[in-house]
N, C-alpha and C positions, 0 to 999 in steps of 0.2 A: 461371485465373490460377495461376502457379507457387506463389504464396503459399498458396492453398487446397489445391493438390495436395500440397504438403509437409506441411501440417497433417493432411490426411486420411490420408496414409501413416503418419504418426506415430501417429495414433489407432488405426489398424488393428493396429499392433504392440502398443500399450499395452493394448487391449481383449482381445487374443488370441482374437478371434472369439466372445466370450461374448455371449449374448443376455440382455437384462434380463428378470427374472422378476417376476410380480405381487407387490406388497407385501401382507402380511397385517398389518393394523394392529390390534393388540389393546389393550384397555383393562385394565390390571392394577390392581386396587383396593388391593392390599396394598403398593404402593410407598410409600416414605417419602422426601420431598424436603426438603432443608435448604439454606438459604443460609447458609453458614458464618459463625458469629458473628465480628464484627470485620471481615468483608470486605464486608458490604453497603454500607458507607460509602466503599469504595475509590473513588478519583477516576477518572472517565473523562477522556480527553484533551480538555479543553475548549479547547485551542488547535489548530484544524484545520491540518493540513499538506497543501498542494496539490502534486500530482504533475503533470508535464507530459510529453507525448509525442504520439503520433499514433494515430488510430483507423482500422482497416480493417474489413472484414466477411467472414464466411464463410457460404456459402449453406446448409450442412447443419446449422446450429445448431438443436438440438432441445430445449434445456434440460438435456440430459445432456452427457456428455463425460468428460474425464480425471478429474473429481471423482467420477465414478460415481454421480451422482444420477440419479433416474428422469427420463425426458423429461417436459416440461411444455408440451404443445401449446397450452394456453390461456394461457400466460404465457411469451412469448419475449423479454422484456426482459432478455436475458442477454448475457454476454461471456466471452471467454477471456483470461486474464491472461498477460503476458509471463513468460518463464522465471525472471527474477531476482525480480520481485515476487510470483511464485507461491509462493515460499518453502516448497517441499516440501509443497504443498497447504494451507498454513495459511490462505490466502485463500479457500478453497472455501466457498461459501455466504455470503460477506460481501457487503454492499450498498455500492454506489459511486455517488456523485453525480458525473456526468460532464457537462462543458460543451464544446460544439463550436460551429461557426459559426452554427447556427440555434437554439441554446438549450441547456437543461439537462435531463437525464433521469436516472432512477435505474435501475440494472441490478443483477443478481445475478451473481457470478462462479461459473461452473459448469465451466470448462474451462481448458486450458492451451494457450498459443500458444508453442511452444518456440523458434520462429525469430524472434519479435518482440523488438525491442530494449527495454531497460528503459524503463518509462514508457508503453509502447504497450499498447493493449487492442484485441482483435479482437472485433467486435460481431456480433450477429445482424443480418440485413438490416433487420428491423423497427426495431431500436434505432438503427442507423446512419441510416436514412431520417428519423429524428426530429431529427437534429442536422445533417444535410447531404444534398445530392443524392447518391444512390448512384452516379451517373455519375462522381463525383470519385474514388471508390475509396479515397482516403487524405486525411485532414484533421487539422489540429492540434487537440489537446484538452488540457484540464486536468481533474483529477479528485481526489477525496478519499474516504476511507472514512467511511461513516455507519452508524448503527444500522439494522438491518432492522425493518420494521414487522410483527412476527410476533404471532400470538395463541397462547395455550396454552403448555404447558411444552416443554422440549427433548425430543428423541426419541433413543432408542438403536436403531440399525438394525444387525442382524447379517447379515453377508454370506452369500450362497449358498456352501455348502461349509464354513461356520464350524461348529465343534463344540467339545467340551470339551478336545480335544487340540490344536486349532489354532483360536484364537478371533480373529475380526476384527470390530471394532465401529466404526460411523460415527455421528457426532453430527449430527443434523438439527434443523431448525426453531430455530436459535439466533439471538438478537438481535445478538450480537457474534461476531467470529471466535474460533475455539477455539485455545487455546494447548496444552493438555495433557489427557490422560486417564490416570487411575490406577484400579486396582482393589484391593480389600481382600483380602489373602491369608489363608490359614488361620492364619498366625502372628500375625495382628492388625496387620500393617503394610501401608502402601500401596505398590504396585508400579507404577512408571511404565511406560507402554506406548508402543512406538515407532510413530510415524506414518509411513506410506509415501506415495509420490508419488501414489497413486490415492485418497487421502483416507480411508483406513481405518487405525485403530489396531490393530496386529496383535501378538498374543502367540504366537510360534511354538510354545511348549511348551504352550499352552492355559491357560485360566483355571479349568478344572474344569467340572463340570456346571451350576453355578449353583444357586440364584439368586445374583446378584452385588451387591456394593456398589461403586458408581462415584463417583469424585471428578473433576469436570470444572472446568477453569479457563479463563476467557477471557483475551484479550490485555490486559485492563484489571485483572487480578488478582481478579475476582469468582469465587467458588467455589460450585459446586453439588454436593451429596452426595445420591445416590439409592440406597436400599437395596431389596432384594427384587426385583431386575430378573432375570426368567427369560431363559434362552437360547432364542430362537425363530429357527431358521435362515431367512434371507431374510425376516425379519419385523421390525417396528418396535414398540418398547415405549415408551410415554410416561413421562417422569419426572414430578415433582410441582411443579417450579418453573421459572421463566425468569430469565435474567440481568436485573438492574435496568436501566432505561433511563438514558441519559445526557442528562438534560434540565436540568442546572444552567445558570443564566445564564452566558454567556461573560464573563469578566473583561476579556479583550482580544480584538480581532479581528486575527489574524495574517495579513499579506499574503503573506509567504514566509519560509522558513528554509532556508539553503543553506550548504554548506561548500566550501572551496577549499584544495587543497594549495599551500603556499608553497614548501616543500622537504620533505625526508624527516622533519624533526622539527617542522614547524610547520603548523598548520591554521588558516585564518581562517574564522570563522563570521559570517555576516551574516543579520540578520532585520529585518523591518519590521512595525510594528503600524499598522493603519488607524485604530484607536481603542483607548482604554484606560479601564477603570473601576477606581479604587482600586488601581492597580498600584504595589506597593512596589518590585518589581524582579525580576531573573532570576538564577538560578544555572545554570551549564552542567554537564551530567552526561555521563559517557562510559561506554561498555561495550565489551566484546570482541565481542558479537553483538547482533543486533537485539532478541532476546527475553530475554537474561540480565539479571542485576541491574545497574542503573546506579549509578554512584557520583558524587557531586558533586566537581568539580575544585576543589581549594583556591584561594582568592583569585579565584574566577571571578564574584563577585557584580557585577551591573551595575544601577544604580538605574533605576527606571522613572519615568514622568511623571505618576503619580497618575491623575487623570481628565482625558482630553483627546479631542477629536474630530479632531485633526490627526495626519497620518501621522508616525511617529517611526522613525528608523533606528538600528540597533544593530550593533556589530561587536565581536568579541572574538577574540583569537589564543591558541590552545593551543600553547605553545612546548615542550611535552614530549610530543608525539604519538609513538606507537610505530609501527613498520613494519607494513605490511599494511593491512587494512581497519579503519576507525574508525567507530564509531557514536556519535552525539551526540543529546541531546534537551535541551529547555529546562525548567527547573523555575521556574514563574512563581509569585510570592508576592504575595498581597493585603495591603493595609494592616492587615487584621484577623488576619493570620497564616495564612489558608487558602492551600493550595498547589494548583497544577494543572500537568499535564505535557503537553508536546507529543508528537506521534509522533516516533519516532527517525528520523534520516537517516543515510545511509552516505556516508563520504568515502573515496574510494580514492586510493592513491598513483598518480600519473601522471607523476612526474618522477624523474630521477636526479640525484645530487649531483655527478656528474663532468662535466668539460668545460663546455659551455655550457648545462647543464640541459636537454638535449634531451628533449622529451616521449616517453613510451613508449606513449601511447595517445591517441586522439582524445578531446576533451572540449569541452563548451560550458558555461560558467559562468552562473549567474543574474546578470542585469544588476544593477548597483549605482550609485546608489540605486534602489530600487523600492518604492513608486511614486516618480515623479520629475516634475519640472517645471523647464525643458523638456528637459534633457540628461541622458543616462545613459550608462554605459560597459558594453559587452558584451565579455567576454574569452573566448578559446578557445585550444585547443592542437591542433597537428597534428604527428604523429610522422615525416612524410616529405613530400617535395615532391609537391604535388598541386594540382589546380584546386579552388578554394574559392569557394562562394557563400554569402553571409550576407544574408538577406532578412527584412523585417518585413511581416506580414500583419494585416489587421483581422479581426473575427469572421466576416465574410462570406467570408473566404478570398481577398480581393483584396490584391494586393501594394501596400504604401504606401511602401516604401523598399527600395532595393538598396544595401547597404553595401559588399559585397565581391563581385567577380566576376573572379578572376584566379588564376594559378598562384602559389603561395606555397611557400617552403622550410619544412622542419621548424622548429618554434619555437612560442613563446607570443605571442599577438597580442591587441590590444584595439582596439575601434572605438567612437567616440562616435556616439551616435544622438540627433539633435535632433528632438523631437516637437512643437515649438512650433507647427507649422502644422496639427496634427491635433487632433481633438476628444478630450476626456477619455474614458477608458474602458480596456478590456482589449484588448491586441494580442498577437500571437505573433511570435517571431523564430525563424528556422530556419537551421541550419548544415548545408550539404551539402558533403562532401569525399569524392569517390569513392562508395563504397557506404555510408559513414557519414552518417547523417541524424539530427539531434536538434532537437527543438523545445521552447522554453520560453515562459512567459508573462511579459509586462511590463504595467505599468499607468501611464497618463498621468493626472496630476492637475493640470488647468489652473486 
């Protein structure tokens, strides 16, 4: 397949022909591990955010890859993340719950699929065979990040060639994705270390001969501090602690959370809860990047529905959006004052304000409402005249509706989908326009 050939060629360039060396795993008894005071109670994102896309598979999956982990021949439930969601290797080592036509699996992200569209994941043949027949080659999926079921503390692995003048450190065996690594300098301050695409934190001027004191932060703001870490080239050194698990009860069950550009200054956010427990309401938060500090948008509070088992639909418009990419998340507030945060989503500008608001990019919006009974609306945009197909599939990959199959001129479109004749459950809708293909999930509640 050309898909696999492209990926293989990219990997050969990224690896530069290096061969993996054996790991020397050392037990260091004088390390001191600390879960930083005040951070242990930091909230995990108890509102899951589902991503949608398509799954393919690559035959040479070994458990290693662009993340430069060691091959894991006894555990090939792995995948390669698309270039956008790869986020400069931040997803390396994270665990993903992935649902396809034949069921749900858990995989680890160990590789990069640079040519995959956002939302797509390239799986090992073993993982793909557990969600669909491999003869299909490509199937719709939904997925979300979950905590990894790890044992023992995190590990610090020093790259082959690392030394006191050029130091490269990789974090392994972590429960949650890693956001940042800092080391304590001789001046008593923490120095942030840049993370590179191949999943190592690299200090070009070196960190000195060691031993080191490291401060590691996961994406949920949990912080671990380990002191007395010696430098062992091409070796791994265990810390003394692991990030705390995210096992708080969910105050709500979030069905979806999406954003749509209305024009250059307005963004509409839609989300649906499948159930709520003591939900006082939501505030909308915004950030310039996915990982930087979010701020609450003034007057964005939306009351919740307390405790309910009925689906509830919410919508809010940010009328002061700034140009470029926008990142949003929900701050959910319980009746007792506890707060929880959703994962962030990115909303990109795909329109212009001149003329007839001609789209500048292909896009497929999340259907609204969702879940629905029996009718929902699916909106999409095409930037040029092209043949468009909009189809709906069930979890087995069988098409249940063909909504559009014709040539359309550039513009914004919406189609009604009536699911009244279908059983309750999860379905996928797929937009194909030339080489652009995007799939999203919808849910019918009869």
